[in-house]
Each structure stands twice: as structure tokens, then as C-alpha cells.
N, C-alpha and C positions, 0 to 999 in steps of 0.2 A: 739345503743343497739343491741347486738347479740341475735338473736332468736334461740331457740333450734329447732332441726329438729322434725317435727311432727311424732308421732308413726304411723306405718302402721298397721291398724286394720285387724284382721282375721274376716271377716264377710261374711255370706252366701249371695248369690245373692238374695234370697227371701227377706231377711230383708232389704238389701240395696235398692232394687227396690221398696220396700213399703214406702220409705222415700219421704216426700213431703215438708220438712221444711229445710231451710238453715239459719244458724246463723253466723253472723260476729262479731268478737271482735272489740272493739273500736280502732281507730288509722288508719293512712293512709295505712300502709302496713300490717295491721292485717289479719291473715288468716281467711278463710271462712270454715265453717263446715257443712256437711250434718248431720242432726239430724235424727237418725233412730228411729223407734217406740219403740225400747228397750233401748234407751238412749245413744247409741254410738255417740259421737261427732267426726265424721270422716272427716279428711282432706286428709289422704292417706290410701290406701287399699293394702293389700298383698293378692292376690288370685291365686289359682292354679286350672286348669281345662283343658277341651278339647276345642281347637279352631275348630269350625265347619264351619267357613266361614270367608274369608278375601276378601275385595273388595276395589279397588282403585277408590275413588270418584273424584280424581283430574286428573292430566295428568302424563305422564312419567317424564317430566321435573319438575313438581311441584306436587308430589303425596300427596294424603290424604287418608290414609288407615283407613277403618272401619272394625272391626272384632267382632265376637260373641265368647265369652268365657263361656263355660258351666260347672257349677259345678253340684252337685247332687240335687240342689234345684231350679235352674233357670239359667238365662243368664246374664252375665256382658257384657255391650256394651262398647267397647274401640275404640279410634280413635287417630291417630298420623299423623302429617303433618310436615311442614317445621320447626316448632319450637321444634319438638322432632325428630331430624334427625336420631339418633341412634335407637330409638324405631320404627320409620317409616321403616328404613332399615331392622330391625329385622322382623317386620310384613310382609313386602314385600317378604322376602326370605323364609317364612315358607312353608313347604309342608303339608298342612292340609288335613285331621284332624290330630292333634298332641297335646300332652300335653305341656303346657307352664306354667311358673310362671311369674306373673306380679306384679310390684310395681307401683302404679299409683295414681295421685291426682284426687280427686273427682271434677266433674263438674255438674252443673245443667242447665237445659234449660226449660223455661216456655213460651210456645207459646201463652198461654192465662191464665187469672186469674183462679186459682184453679187447674191448670194442671201443674205438674212438672215431668220432666224426668231427671234421673240421669245417669251418665256414668263415665268412667275413662279415664284420659289422661296419658298414660304410661310413666314412667321414665326409667324403666328397664324391659326388656323382656328376658326370658331365657327358652330354650327348656328343658324339664325335662321328667321323666318317670312316669309310673303309681304309683310307690311307693311314690313319692313326693305328688301326688294328694291325696293318702289315708292319709298320715301324715298330710297334710294341713286340710283335712276334720275333723280329730280328733281335731286339734288345734282350728278350727273354731267352732266345736261343744262345746268344753270346754268354749270358750269365750262367745258363745251365752248362754250357761247354766248359766254362772256367771251373765250375764245381766238379764236373766229371774229371777234369785234368788233375785237380787237387786230390780228389778221392783216389785216383789211380796212383799218384805219387805216395799217398799215405799207405795204401795197400801193399806197396812194394817195400815198405820199411819193416824191419824186424819187429819193432815196437813203435807204432805211430805216435808221434808227439807234436804238440803245438809248436814247440821251439824249433824242431827240425823243419817243419813245414814253413814256418816264417823265414828261416834261414835260406830256404831255396826259393823264396820270393812270393809266398802266398800271404794273403791278408790275414792279420792276427785273429779277427773275429771269425773268419771262415775256417781258419785252422782249428780254432776251439770247437766249432760246430762239427767239423769232419771227424775229429777224434771222438767226440760224443756220439756221432752217428754210427761210427764203426763199432763202438761199444754197445749201442742200442740195437742196431739193425744187422750187425755182422757184415759178411762179404756181400755187398749189394751188387746186383747184376748191372754193371755199368753199360754193357752193350745194349741192354733194353732201353735205357735212357738216351743213349746215342741215337737209337732208331726213332725214338719219340721226337727228338730234335729234327732229324732229317725228314721225317714224315711231315712235321709241321711246316718246315721250310718248303718242301715240295708243294704242299697244298697252297701255301701263301704265294709262291711264285707262279703257280698255275693260275691262281685267281687273278694275278696281275697280267696274265698273258705271256709270261716268260717260260722258257724251256728249262726245267729244273735239273741241270746237269751237275755233277760233282764239282766242276771247276767254276761254276757260276760265281761272280763277284758282285756283291750288292751291299750298299749302305753300311760300310764298315765291317762286313762279315766276309771279306775276301779270304778265301782259303778255309772256309768253314768245313768243307768236305775233307780237306787235308787234315784238319784237326780230328775229324771223326773217324776217318777210314783206316788208319794204320792197324788198329787192333780188332776191328770188326767190319764186316762188309756192310755197306749201307743199302744195298739193293738198287743203287743208281748206277747204270752203266751207259756207255755211249750208245749201245743198242736201244736202251730205254728212251734215250733222247732223240733217236733217229728212227721214226716209224717207217715200216715197209710201205713203199708206194702201193696204192690200191691198183688192182688189176682192172684194166679197162672193161667196162660192161659187167663187172662183178661186184655185188654189194652184199657181202657175207655178214653173218652175225658178229656182234662185238666179241673180241677175244681177250682184250687187255682191260685192266681196271680203268684206265683213262677212257677207253671207248665206252665201257659200261656206264661210267659216271656221266659222260657226255650224253649218252642215249637217255638215261633216266632223267637228267636235268631238262633235256629238251622236251620229253614227254610231260613232265610236270608243268612246264611252261605252256605247252599246247593245250593241256587238259584243264588248266586252272579255271575255276568257276567263280572267281572273285574272292570275297573274304574267306570263304570256306576252303579254298585251295582245290587241289585235284584229287578225285577219289582214288584210293589205294588200289582197288580192284581194277579200275580202268587203266591205271598206269601199268599194272602187272599184265593185263590182257594185251595191251599194245606192245609191251616189251617182249612177251612170248611170241607174238606174231613176227617180231624182228629177230627171233632166234635165241633169245636169252631164256635160260631155264629158271625155274622158281628159286632154287637155292642161290644162284648167282644174283638174281634180282634182289632177294632179301639181304644178302651180304652188301650189295651196292647201296640199298636204302640205309642200312645201318651205318655204313661208312660215311655217307653224305650227312646223316644226322650228327655223327661224331665230329665231322669237320665243320659243322655249323653252316652248311650250305642250304639245308632244308630244315623244316620243322613241322610238327603236327599241331595245327591250330585246334583241331578236335580229333577225337579218335577216328581213324580210318580215312583221314584227309591229309594230304601232303602239300606244302606250299614252299616256294622259294623264299630264302631270306632276302 
């Protein structure tokens, strides 16, 4: 019997890393799936992001590369060795940080009962540009929103069933995954995942120089905010999109996340010492002189790290992606 090739899901790192369940079909060579909290039955993943670290855990003769691939929501952990020679060669030749696209099979590791780690074993790795990262972010957002919508429909049913989900228009495989996810994870906090999507889109649009308002229409995601907002606030308002004009002659401390992000990014750029980046303490000192307290500074650094806009080439040094 010839098996069809499994689809490569567009799924954010946040949702993927929240997965703790693996499902296997019957049969000796049946595929295994990571079941995400939103019902994706994932055997293969297509992800695009920034590689912030590559390490050879093996030897020069028998390399085993492990890497961190960061999207706007978290980190994918990928590894390739002797059984993935092309992918291993590609990882080993990267000059990181850089943007890459990866198609990989899912893997799970459970060091003890109740604890599950997920990762990707790459099949194909290709260096790409920032534009491909933004397009992938939009595709992953659309895919995530579809799962959120299907999960919400299922949770409104007295007894969620695949048949009923298919009858109201949902994909049969997704319907199967959603019913399994509700059984495995219970009542998932859908509002949290909606916020993950909105935050990813806000960051993506900000990187492109756009104003990320709820009504923004872009690349097939027209009305994304309309899909997200009815049951939960997104935190995006017209006031967010229209900053107060600065008072003439007055240059106060940063007060919004956007202003804090801009300040820290500009300081990292100004204080960059080349390959090592900018010293953390020097960035902090300059930020405090401009009115930012230490807690706000540390929150901003962590936020920029999570968004893949900066990274730490070595401990205590910060560099722009």
C-alpha cells in the first residue's frame, strides 16, 4: 500500500511546544502525530524564522547539529545528524543569525512520565529572507485562526463529534484532531491563542513598517482582527494606532511598549561593538539615563528576544538580528 505524503502544517512555535500528546495510527508503518492543543495532527511542519544558535553536539566526522529557530511566538528546536546528511550539512554551513525555512518531521522525547518535549528533524533547509518570514507568519496565523474557530464550534456542542464538525464545514482530519484534543487537553484557553496570533501579526507588521491596527488588511488575511475580536479583546485599539503627538521641546521617558522597544533597539545599534554585539550593562545604563527603569528594561529585552529581533551571541552581549 502506497502512503500519501503527510501535509506540512504551518503552526506557530507556541502551539507546537504546548503539545504533550502523541497519537499513532494502527499498523506497523503507520505515522505518528503530535496532537496540538488546537487539534492539529502534526507529522510534518513547515516553519520559517531566525536561526539564533547552531551547535555541533557530535564530532567533525560524525556531526549532530542542534539549532534554535525562532518565530514571533517562541522557538522550534531542530536537530540533524548522520541520517539527515543534507539537512545536517545545511545547518553546519549557516552563518547565523539568518532566516531559514524548514520542512521537518515531528519528534517527541519523554524523559519521565507526564513530561514531553517536541522537536523537529529537518528534511529540507533553505536560507530565505525577511519577506518569506513575514509571509509564513501570515499563513501560520490564518491556519491557527481556523483551528481556533473549529475548536470554539466543538466546545459549543453538547458532545463534540467529528461528523458534526464536518457537517458544519470543517476539514475531516482537523475534526478528528479537535475531538481528540478536547479529550486530551480539556477546555483549552482559546483566548490565549488568539492573543498569540494577534501579537505575532502586530510584530510582523511593525517590522514591515506598517501600523498594526485591527482593521489592517494584508496578503489574504483581510478581517483577521474581525475573526479574533468578537469573543476576546485583542489589546489593539485606535488609540494604540494613533500615538499622541509629542509636546514641543519635551522629550520624556518612553511610556509604551513600542517606545521602549524602539529605544532599546536604537541603543543596541549604537553600542554594537561588532561580532560581540552591545554590552548588556551599557545598554541598561543608557536606557536608565533616558528614563527607563530596570524592570521595564528587562521586560523589553525579554520581549525583543522572544520576538526574534535581538539575540545573545555570548552571555552579557546583545546583538540585532
